[in-house]
C-alpha positions as CSV (number, residue, x, y, z in Angstrom):
1,A,28.6,-62.2,173.3
2,A,27.2,-61.8,176.8
3,F,27.9,-64.5,179.4
4,I,24.7,-65.8,181.1
5,S,25.2,-68.1,184.1
6,I,22.9,-71.1,184.4
7,Q,22.2,-72.1,188.0
8,A,20.7,-75.4,189.1
9,F,20.1,-74.1,192.6
10,P,17.8,-71.3,194.0
11,A,19.3,-67.8,194.1
12,L,18.3,-64.5,195.6
13,L,16.8,-62.1,193.0
14,D,17.9,-58.6,192.9
15,L,14.8,-56.5,192.3
16,P,14.2,-52.9,193.4
17,Q,13.2,-53.0,197.1
18,D,9.7,-51.5,196.6
19,L,8.5,-54.3,194.3
20,E,6.4,-57.1,195.6
21,V,6.2,-60.2,193.3
22,S,2.7,-61.7,192.8
23,A,3.5,-64.3,190.2
24,V,6.6,-66.1,188.8
25,S,7.2,-68.6,186.0
26,C,10.3,-70.3,184.6
27,G,11.1,-71.4,181.1
28,S,14.0,-73.6,180.0
29,R,16.5,-70.8,180.4
30,H,14.6,-67.7,181.3
31,T,12.4,-66.4,184.2
32,A,9.5,-63.9,184.4
33,V,7.8,-62.2,187.4
34,V,4.7,-60.1,187.7
35,T,4.7,-57.5,190.4
36,R,1.6,-56.5,192.5
37,G,1.8,-53.2,190.6
38,G,1.2,-55.0,187.3
39,E,4.7,-54.8,185.9
40,L,6.5,-57.6,184.1
41,Y,10.2,-58.3,184.7
42,T,12.2,-60.9,182.7
43,W,15.7,-62.2,182.6
44,G,17.8,-65.1,181.3
45,W,18.4,-66.4,177.8
46,G,16.7,-64.2,175.2
47,K,17.8,-65.7,171.9
48,Y,14.3,-66.0,170.6
49,G,12.9,-62.8,172.0
50,Q,11.2,-64.5,174.8
51,L,12.2,-61.8,177.3
52,G,9.9,-59.3,175.6
53,H,12.3,-56.5,175.2
54,G,12.1,-56.3,171.4
55,N,15.5,-57.9,170.9
56,N,17.4,-61.2,171.3
57,T,19.6,-60.0,174.1
58,S,20.2,-62.2,177.2
59,S,20.5,-60.8,180.7
60,D,21.4,-62.0,184.2
61,Q,19.6,-58.9,185.6
62,A,15.8,-58.6,185.9
63,C,14.6,-55.9,183.5
64,R,11.1,-54.4,183.3
65,V,9.3,-55.0,180.0
66,E,8.8,-51.4,178.9
67,H,6.5,-52.3,176.0
68,L,3.7,-53.1,178.4
69,V,4.2,-49.8,180.3
70,A,4.3,-47.8,177.1
71,K,1.0,-49.4,176.0
72,G,-0.7,-48.8,179.4
73,L,-1.1,-52.5,180.0
74,R,-1.1,-54.1,183.4
75,A,0.4,-57.6,183.7
76,E,-1.8,-60.0,185.6
77,E,-0.4,-63.4,185.0
78,V,2.7,-64.9,183.3
79,V,3.5,-68.4,182.0
80,C,6.8,-69.3,180.4
81,G,7.4,-72.2,178.0
82,P,10.7,-73.6,176.8
83,W,11.4,-70.6,174.5
84,T,8.2,-68.4,175.0
85,T,6.6,-66.2,177.5
86,Y,2.8,-65.6,177.7
87,V,1.4,-62.7,179.6
88,R,-2.3,-62.0,180.5
89,V,-2.8,-58.2,180.7
90,L,-5.5,-55.7,181.5
91,E,-5.9,-52.4,179.7
């Protein structure tokens, strides 16, 4: 089982340098960001698939949600709930 740290304090996020974040939302144990380029990155606890990577894997590293890229969808807005992630996209 992967170890996922839970922090009660702000921490620097390690995203690729060329990405600019336009929106961010936090769930109970996961976080999601939308970039100005329309990509969605998620990380944290993924037990219920709320990270959007097609599995229940948790991760301390921000990972791009490849499903949106594969479908040609551009993320515009993200809202996280306790164990869910909602994304508004453009085709």
